[in-house]
Every structure is written in structure tokens, then in C-alpha cells.
C-alpha positions in Angstrom: 13.4 1.8 -27.8 16.4 -0.5 -27.8 17.3 0.5 -24.3 13.7 -0.2 -23.2 13.9 -3.7 -24.6 17.2 -4.3 -22.9 15.8 -3.0 -19.6 12.8 -5.2 -20.0 15.0 -8.2 -20.4 17.1 -7.3 -17.4 14.0 -6.6 -15.3 13.3 -10.4 -15.3 16.6 -11.0 -13.4 15.4 -10.8 -9.9 18.6 -12.4 -8.6 20.6 -9.3 -9.3 21.8 -7.3 -6.2 18.9 -5.1 -5.1 20.8 -1.8 -5.5 21.4 -2.9 -9.2 18.0 -4.3 -9.8 16.0 -1.3 -8.6 17.9 1.0 -11.0 16.9 -1.2 -13.9 13.3 -1.4 -12.6 12.9 2.3 -12.0 14.3 3.4 -15.3 12.2 0.8 -17.2 8.9 2.2 -15.7 9.7 5.9 -15.4 12.3 6.6 -18.1 14.5 8.2 -15.4 17.9 7.3 -14.1 18.0 6.4 -10.5 20.8 7.8 -8.3 20.7 5.9 -5.0 23.5 8.1 -3.6 21.6 11.3 -4.0 17.8 10.5 -4.4 15.6 13.6 -4.7 12.2 12.7 -6.0 9.7 10.7 -3.8 9.9 7.5 -5.9 13.7 7.7 -5.9 13.6 7.7 -2.1 11.1 4.9 -2.0 13.6 2.8 -4.1 16.3 3.7 -1.5 14.0 2.5 1.3 13.6 -0.8 -0.5 17.3 -1.4 -0.6 18.5 0.1 2.7 15.7 0.3 5.2 15.1 -3.1 6.8 13.7 -3.1 10.3 12.1 -6.5 10.9 8.8 -5.0 12.0 8.0 -4.0 8.4 7.4 -7.7 7.7 4.6 -7.7 10.2 3.1 -4.4 9.2 2.7 -5.2 5.5 1.0 -8.5 6.4 -2.7 -7.8 6.4 -3.3 -10.4 9.1 -0.4 -9.8 11.5 -0.7 -6.0 11.3 -4.0 -6.3 13.2 -2.1 -7.0 16.4 -0.1 -3.8 15.9 -3.2 -1.8 15.2 -5.0 -3.2 18.2 -2.1 -2.3 20.5 -1.6 1.2 19.1 -5.1 2.5 18.4 -7.6 -0.2 19.5 -9.4 -3.1 17.8 -12.5 -1.0 17.4 -10.8 0.3 14.2 -10.4 -3.1 12.7 -12.8 -4.7 10.3 -14.4 -7.9 11.4 -12.3 -11.0 10.7 -14.4 -14.0 9.6 -11.9 -16.7 8.6 -8.1 -17.3 8.3 -6.7 -20.0 6.0 -3.3 -21.2 4.9 -4.7 -23.2 1.9 -7.4 -22.5 -0.6 -9.5 -25.5 0.5 -9.7 -24.1 4.1 -12.0 -21.3 3.0 -15.4 -22.5 4.1 -17.9 -20.9 1.9 -20.8 -22.6 3.7 -20.0 -20.8 6.9 -19.6 -17.4 5.4 -22.4 -14.8 5.0 -23.8 -13.8 1.6 -21.3 -10.9 1.3 -17.6 -10.9 2.3 -14.1 -10.1 1.0 -11.2 -12.6 0.7 -7.7 -11.2 0.8 -4.2 -12.5 0.4 -2.2 -11.0 3.3 1.2 -11.1 1.5 0.9 -8.7 -1.3 -1.3 -6.2 -3.3 -4.3 -6.8 -5.5 -5.0 -10.2 -3.9 -8.7 -9.3 -3.3 -12.0 -11.1 -4.1 -15.0 -9.0 -3.3 -18.1 -11.1 -3.0 -21.4 -9.2 -3.2 -23.5 -12.3 -3.6 -22.2 -15.7 -2.5 -24.7 -17.6 -4.7 -23.0 -16.2 -7.8 -19.5 -17.4 -6.8 -17.9 -20.2 -8.8 -16.2 -21.9 -5.8 -13.9 -24.0 -8.0 -12.6 -20.9 -9.9 -12.3 -19.0 -6.6 -10.1 -21.7 -5.1 -7.9 -21.8 -8.2 -7.5 -18.1 -7.8 -6.6 -18.5 -4.1 -4.0 -21.1 -4.9 -2.5 -18.7 -7.5 -2.3 -16.0 -4.9 -0.7 -18.3 -2.3 2.0 -19.3 -4.8 3.1 -15.7 -5.2 5.8 -13.7 -3.3 5.3 -10.0 -3.6 9.1 -9.3 -3.3 9.8 -11.2 -6.5 6.5 -10.4 -8.1 7.2 -6.7 -8.2 10.3 -4.5 -7.7 11.9 -6.2 -4.7 9.8 -4.6 -2.0 11.8 -5.8 0.9 9.1 -5.7 3.6 7.2 -8.5 1.7 10.2 -10.9 1.3 9.5 -13.0 4.3 5.8 -12.7 4.7 4.1 -16.1 4.9 1.3 -16.4 2.3 -2.1 -16.5 4.0 -5.8 -15.9 3.2 -8.2 -13.9 5.4 -11.9 -13.3 5.0 -13.3 -10.0 6.3 -16.7 -8.5 6.6 -18.1 -6.8 3.4 -18.2 -3.1 4.0 -20.8 -1.0 2.3 -22.4 2.4 2.5 -25.8 3.5 1.1 -25.7 5.1 -2.4 -22.1 4.1 -3.0 -20.9 1.3 -5.2 -17.4 1.6 -3.9 -16.1 2.9 -0.6 -13.9 6.0 -0.5 -10.3 5.2 0.6 -8.2 7.7 2.6 -4.5 7.2 2.3 -2.3 9.3 4.6 1.3 10.0 3.6 3.2 10.2 6.9 6.7 11.5 7.1 8.7 11.0 10.3 5.4 10.0 12.0 3.6 13.2 10.8 0.6 12.9 8.4 1.3 15.5 5.7 -1.0 14.8 2.8 -3.9 12.5 2.0 -4.8 10.7 -1.2 -8.5 10.0 -1.5 -9.5 7.3 -4.0 -13.0 7.6 -5.3 -15.0 5.2 -7.6 -12.2 2.6 -7.8 -12.9 0.1 -10.5 -15.7 2.3 -12.0 -14.3 5.7 -12.8 -11.3 5.8 -10.6 -10.4 9.3 -9.4 -7.5 10.4 -7.1 -7.6 13.6 -5.1 -4.9 15.0 -2.8 -5.4 17.3 0.2 -3.2 18.7 2.9 -4.2 18.2 6.6 -6.4 21.4 6.6 -8.3 20.0 3.6 -6.9 22.3 1.0 -6.9 20.6 -2.4 -3.4 20.1 -3.8 -2.8 20.7 -7.5 -1.4 17.3 -8.5 -2.4 13.7 -9.1 -0.5 10.4 -9.5 -0.2 7.7 -12.1 -2.6 7.8 -15.0 -5.4 9.5 -13.0 -6.3 12.9 -14.3 -6.5 16.1 -12.2 -10.1 16.9 -11.5 -11.6 20.4 -11.1 -14.2 19.0 -8.7 -13.8 18.9 -5.0 -14.6 16.5 -2.2 -16.5 17.2 1.0 -14.3 17.2 4.0 -15.0 14.0 6.1 -16.5 14.7 9.5 -13.9 12.6 11.2 -10.8 13.8 9.3 -9.1 14.9 12.6 -9.7 11.4 14.1 -8.1 9.8 11.0 -5.1 12.2 11.3 -4.7 11.3 15.0 -4.8 7.6 14.3 -2.4 7.8 11.3 0.0 9.7 13.5 0.0 7.0 16.2 0.5 4.2 13.6 3.2 6.0 11.7 5.3 6.8 14.8 9.0 5.9 14.3 9.0 5.5 10.5 10.7 7.8 8.0 7.8 7.2 5.7 4.6 5.1 5.7 1.2 5.5 4.1 -1.6 4.6 6.4 -4.9 3.8 4.8 -8.4 4.0 6.2 -11.9 3.4 5.0 -14.6 5.9 6.1 -17.9 4.0 6.3 -21.2 5.3 7.7 -19.2 7.9 9.7 -16.9 5.1 11.1 -13.1 5.0 10.6 -11.8 1.5 9.7 -8.2 0.6 9.2 -7.2 -0.5 5.8 -3.4 -1.2 5.5 0.1 0.2 6.0 2.2 0.7 2.9 5.9 1.5 2.7 6.3 1.5 -1.1 3.2 3.2 -2.7 2.8 2.0 -6.3 6.1 0.1 -6.0 7.9 3.4 -6.2 7.3 3.8 -9.9 4.1 5.8 -10.4 5.0 9.5 -10.8 3.1 12.5 -9.6 1.8 14.8 -12.2 2.7 17.6 -13.0 6.3 16.4 -12.8 7.6 19.1 -10.4 5.5 17.5 -7.6 7.7 14.4 -7.5 10.4 16.6 -5.9 7.8 18.5 -3.9 6.6 15.3 -2.2 10.1 13.9 -2.1 11.3 16.9 0.0 9.0 15.7 2.9 10.8 12.4 3.1 14.1 12.7 5.1 16.0 9.4 4.6 17.6 8.0 7.7 21.4 7.5 8.0 22.9 4.0 7.6 24.9 3.3 10.8 28.7 3.4 10.2 30.0 0.0 9.3 26.6 -1.3 8.3 25.1 -1.9 4.9 21.5 -1.1 5.8 19.2 0.0 8.6 17.7 -2.6 10.9 16.9 -0.6 14.0 13.4 0.8 14.6 12.7 3.4 17.3 8.9 3.3 17.4 
């Protein structure tokens, strides 16, 4: 308990060298010591990537606005959701010009989302205060020094509201790609209602683990008709990276790009049962830091 308190105090010191800080951060949340010299588990390797893997393109790909150019070039803009507005300040969001349903996102971090199902019920003053709060945040310092977000300019985008008949929340397909190869997919169901997470391999065999606080369910999910298309698209987007998670929505039999994530859960949410932290970690082959360098800046995509 005393050590937990000390780690909690040190966790506030974002000015510490990244290789020191991530050890504090990781132990505080997982209770495990982090060995950056010999990382084994998946989340240990994610912490290593935070510190040592720094190709500049990552800044573009975690940015929910600028990643659209990358997606358009690699797989085509037909897989992008409709963009309604872009704003650098809260007051630039023009509610009068928006449809009754839409989604506002901060491009520069996670959980910056306002889902509007009925514009008439939105308190615009409170919404703009929320947007200002988002725009004041930097994801790098907000969490565990996720390097890719450090230089992302805060920005707001408004996208089309996606919905599917008989579903309150869209299913979210998150492909874990190692060395450009989609290897397993996390499917999030009923997020915000009764959140369930399922894991499958690329042949749609259910895998016997879950992640974070979500429990392992005995039920199964129907294989999406366009699974092969999602796998093909994820492979194209993931090319050249030791690891990236590529997310898609599957709406009315249409595949729509969600985001690209290099540090799922900030590298601190374990798989359960515990042995699957190493199982997933074994898929991630960390690149070699060039001789004479302190980190990796080259990208061969």
C-alpha cells in the first residue's frame, strides 16, 4: 500500500525521462515491474514502443483528422465516414448547419467524443465548454506519455452519425496487426450499455481470453459477412509497423474506418487469464534501435 501511494505521487511527475516514467506508470496500474531491456508481455512491449519507436508518421496516424489522408491513399475514401465540419476552436462548431444527429470528436486523444442523437436536446453552452476542455488537453501528458500524440494539434471534427436498425450501439472491430499482419480481432459490443469484449483469430475461432475488466462470455458472435474485406484493409493500413491496432465499424454491411491505435489501453490493461499477456506479446517482435541512436525514427511503409 505504501509503495502504491509513492508510485501514485511519482505518477504526477510527467517531466521525468520517459524510460523512467513508464516504469512508474506501468507498475502503478498493473502491479508488475517493467523491464524495458527484456520486455515479454504485450503491454510491456507497448511501453517500449512509447519510449523507443518514434517515426514521425505516427503523429499523423493517431490524429483522427489527418489520418483520413493516409486512409484515402491506402484503401480509398469510400471507407471514410462523412466529414461535416472541422474546427480549431469551440465557437467554430456551427450547430445550426448540422443535421439533427452527428458526432463531435477531438482528433488529438481518446474519449473526446460527443454523440448527438437529437440536436434539440443539446445544451450548446455546456457542449462548447466541453469542447474547450478537450482542446486544452494533450494526450501525451494526459496519460502515460503516448509519444505519437505529443505533437498532435488539438482540433475538433464533426462526423456523420452512424446507426444500424435494432442496435443502440455499433459493433466495433479492432484488428491487432503485427508486422503488417492482422492476427486477432477484438469485437466490442454494447459499449456504454453492457460492454462486452470478444476476441477471435482470423478464421473466426473464438479465443479464450478477454481484456481489462470485461468478463469472458460463453456466448459467440456471428461472423461478419465482410470479415475478409476488413482483414484485407487492415493489412494495407498496417503495412510497415511492428504493431498497430486498426479499427473498423461494420454498419449495414458496410465497412467504415474508425482509427489507428499504437498503444491500446495506454499499455496498462492486462489480458485475462494472465498467461495470455505473454501469448499476445509473443506476436509483437520489437524492431532494433539503430547503432548509435537512442530511438527509432525510420519507417519502411
